[in-house]
N, C-alpha and C positions, 0 to 999 in steps of 0.2 A: 663398130669397133668397141671392144670392152676394156675398161681401165682398171688395172691394179691398184689397190689402196696402199701403194708404196710413196713415200714422200719423194718428190723430185729434189736433186740436189740444190740445196739454197746457196745464197751467196757466200755463207760461211762454211759451207760443206766441204768437206776434204775429199780425197780421193776415194775413200772407203764408203761414201754415203749410202744412198738405197736404205734408210732406216725402214721397218717394216712392223705393221700391227696386223696379226693375224687371229683368226678365229678358232678357239678351241672348241665351239660347240658344246659346251658344258662337259666336256671330257675332263678327265683329272690326270691324263697324261703329260709327261714332262719331255715327250719326244717331239722334235721338231716336226716330223712327218705327220704329227696329229693335227697341226695347226694347218688352216687353209686360207689363201689370200681372200680378201672381199673383192667383188666384181661389180662393175656397174656400167650399163651402156650409156648412161648419161653423165658420169663422173659428178654426180650429185650424191653426197653421203649422209645418211643419219636423218632423224627427224626432230632431234634435240628434248627427246621426252625421255623419262624414267624407263629403263627396261622392263617389258612385260614378256615372261618367257611364251606367254601364248602366242606372240608374233613370230617366234623363232630366231635364232642368233643371227641368221643370213638376211633378215627383211632389214628395211631402212630403218625401223626402231632398234634392231640388233646392231646396226652399223654405228649407232650412236656412241656407244662405249668407245669402239676402235678411233671414232673422229676425237673423242675427247682425249684418248691415250697420245694419238699421233700429234695433237695439237701441243700437248705438254712436252713430248719428246723434243720437238722443234724449239720449245722455248728454253729447255735446258741446254739442248746444243748450243743455241746462240748465247746462251749466257757465259757457258764455258768459253767459248770462241771469243766472243768480243770484250770480255772483262778480263779473262784470264789466259787468253792466246792458247787454249788447249783445244785440240781437234777431237770431239766426241769423248766417250767416258774413259778411253784408254790413253787419249793424247796422239793415238795413231790414226785417227779418223775411221775407225772401225764402225760398221754399221750398228745401230741398235735395234735389239729383237725384243719386241713385247707381244703379248698374247693376252686375249680378252676371252671373257665368257668361260672363265676356268671353273669347273664343278656347278653344282647346283646349289643356288642360293647361298655360295661361299662369301663370307664378307672379308675373306683374306685378299691382301696385295702383297706381293712379296719377289724378292729377287733370288733366283736359285743361281748359285755359283757354278755348278757343275754344267747347268745349260747355258749360261751367259745370257740370260732372259729375264725379262719380269713378267710375272702373271698376275692378272686382275680377275677377281670373281665378279658376281652382279650384285653382291650384297643381299642380306636376309629378306625374305619374302615380306616382312612387315616394315623394312626401311624405305624411306623417302628418297635415298640416294644411293648410288654406285660409287665403289672404291677407284674411280678413274678421275677424279678433280686433280687440278695442277698440283696442289700442295702434296696429295698421296703419290701421284705418279713421279713427281720430282725426288720425293724422299725416297723411294724405291731405285730410281736411276742413282741416287746417291750412293746406295748398296755398289751399284755398277762399278762407279769411279772408286770405291773403296778397295773393292777385289781386284781392280785393275791397277791400282797403284800400291796397295799394301798386301804383302804376302801373308795373308790370315787365313786359319784353317775354317772359320766360320763363326757364327754367332751361337755360342753355346751357353750365354750367361757369362758372368763375372765382368772384369775391367774392361778387357778388350771387346768383349761384345758390347757393353754399355758405350765405350768409344765410337765404336761403330756405329750404333744406333743413333748416338747424339750427332754423328757426321751427316747421317741421312737428314735428321731435322734441319741441319744448318744448310744443306743443299737446298732443301725445299724452300727454306725462308730466302735464301740468296736468289733464288729463281724468281721468286715472288717480288723481291725488291727490285729487279732487274726488269721483269715484264710489267708488273702493275705500278711500278714507282717511276721506272725511267722509261716506260712504254717500249723496252726491247730496242732502244736505240742509244749509241754511244759506248764509251768503254767503263761507264760509272754506274755504280749501283745507286739509286736515288734514295737518300736518307730521309724518306718522308714519314711522318707519324700518321697512320691510319690502322682501323679496325683488323685489317689483314696483315699486321705486322706478327710474324712469328707463329709458329704453331703452338697453340694454347698451352699443351705441356711443357714448353720451353719456359714459358713466363712463371706458370704456376704449376709445378709438379704433382702438388697435393691432389690435383683434380683428377689425376690418374694412379695415385698411389706411388708416385715417383720419388725419387730421393732429391731433396734441395741441396745438400751439402754431402761432400766426400766424407765417409769415415771408414774404419777397418773393416766392416761387414760388406762393403761394396764387392768384394771378389766372390762372394758367395751367393749374390742375388740374380735374378733374371736380368738379361740386359735391357728390356725396356725399362725396368725399374731403375736400374743404373745410369742408363743413356740420358736421362733428364738432367742429371749433374751437368753433362757436357752443354747439352743445349741451354740451360739457365746461364752457365758461366758465359755462353756467347753472346746472349741477351745482354747482360751487365757489362760485358767486354765492349759491345757496341754503344750501348746507351748509358752506362753507369749504374750504379745502385741508389735505391731511393732513402730517404732517412726517414720516412713515414713507416712505422711497423705495420701498420695495415695493407701497405703495397706489396704485392708479390715479389717485386725486386728488392725489398729491403735485405739488407745482409748483417746478421748478428755481429759479423766481425767488422763491419763499417757503420757503426750506428747514426753516423752524421752524414752517411752517404759517400758516394764513390764517383769519380769522373769516369766517362767512358771515352773510348778512341773514336768513334764514328763507325757507321756500318760498313762503307766503303774501305776504311782502313783496316777494321777489324776482318773484313774478308779477305784483304791482302795478306795478312798475317797467316791466317787460316790456310790460305792456299799454298804459301810458301812452306809453312810448316809441315802441312801433309805432303807435299809432294816432295820435299827436300829434305827433311830433317827427322820425320816421324818414323820408328823404327818398325818392324814386323811384331805384329801380336802387342801393341803398345798397352801398357797401363795408364793410370790418370798422371803419375808423376813423370812418365816418360813423355806424355803428351804436353805437359807443363814444360819441360825442357827444350822440347821442339818449338813449342810456341816462343820462348825467350830467345831461342836461337835465330827464329826467324824475324822477330822484333829488331833484334840488334843488327841483323844483315840489312833489314829496310831503313832503321831509323838512327842505328848508332849505339855503342854500347852503354852511354850515360844518359840515354835520351828519355823524354818523356814518354814515347810510345813503350820502351822496355819497361818502365815503372808502372804504368797503366796495365801491360800485360800481366805484369806479377802481381798486382792488385787484383785483377779479374779471377785469377786462380785462387788467391788468397781469400775472395769473397765468397767461394765455396769449400772453403776449408783444405785448399792444396797449397801448402808453403806459407812463409812469412810475406806480410806486405811490404812494400817498398818504403824506404826510408825517407820521409818528406824533409829533406834537408834545407829548403830555401823557402822563403815567404812567397805568397802570390804576388804579381806584378801588375800593375795597369799602365803600360807604357803609353798610351795616348788615348785622349777623350776629345772628340769632335762634334760640332753643332752644325748641323745644315738644315735645308729646306725651313729657314725661319720665316714664319708668317706672323707680322706684327698684328695684322687685322684680325686673324683667328687667334693669336695668343699661343700659337704651336711651333713647334720646332722639333727635328730628330735628332737624338743622341745616340753617338756610337762611341763603342769602346772597344781596345784591343785588351787582351789579357793574356797571361801565361803563368804556368807553376810546374814545378819539377815533377809532380805527381798526376797533372791534369787538373783543369778547370771544371770544378763542380756546377758552378754557376757564378753570374755576376749580378750584384744587387746594385740598382741605382736608387739614389736618394735626391729629394729636393728639400734644401733648408734643413737637412738632418732628419727628414722623414721618408720613410719607405714609399718609392715611387714604383718601381716594377723590377721584376728579375728575368733574366734569360739563362737558360741551361745550357744554351750551345750558339755558336756562331750562328748569324751575326749578332754581336751584343748591341742591340739597338732598340729604340723605341721612342 
């Protein structure tokens, strides 16, 4: 019996399941009929190696790109379903169409709105990798969610294109936080600090010639140049801005640093803003309004969550920062795990502030002991 390379409905799969990854065999056609299913008599797929065109796209070596893409599609589907309760890219459980081996030595990966499908090339002949890794695939599927949820004409540069590109980077990062951080389990993104956090251009746009902050020229620039504003904004929204000028997350608008909301919480605001409040063809200030509305819906009008949201946009030059109207508080400090023999103990504190807690500094006899930038504030 032959097996088709179409994933079976998973636990989170809706009625529209049957996601497919098909072979274009190096054609550059966008027509669905040009792509053919992979078949195998053993139901064993790929060899895990970099694609060599000499082997042919239908070979076990050629199947590897399809395996990588199908794997990433499942991770993205499960992230949307388990964390946000959304069935598929469009929220209706429709199947996801992806196609590999587009063109010859094509480095491109892209979502085509008219085809409602993602296309993946094999990479340049001199490259050691193909554009079918989890991060790249999830980014392109992020475009699929964008066109399913937002009535946009496409990415032709300017602010709307930039917001759409940044959206793709955010989806890619969220999928990685769910799969690599939370191991693909439960309803929460794991806010773990690791080398895989964020797409590099989100942290340091200068690496790719992207914009760090918004200015009046954004509307006339290419979408990939402008999109890094949104990506960098989301990084600081999640983790805060650094006070060290040498750190890529330093913001000139917050020279002493800025508190973040946390990856899970920032992701919730992003999702509600995108699905409930973002208008068609949004610019960056409309994006800011949508995020503030989402934060108010989730946390309340005068909440710390709203103030951190406002500050995140201010950190990239979009609007004024929130007014810090109250001093920070340390409601409780507790001692536990006291070991008189070792001379050690665990010190824990709670902390709050109306614009978020940047860090908690601990002292012993008036001398600095240690600092914690996020809960739990203990050591």
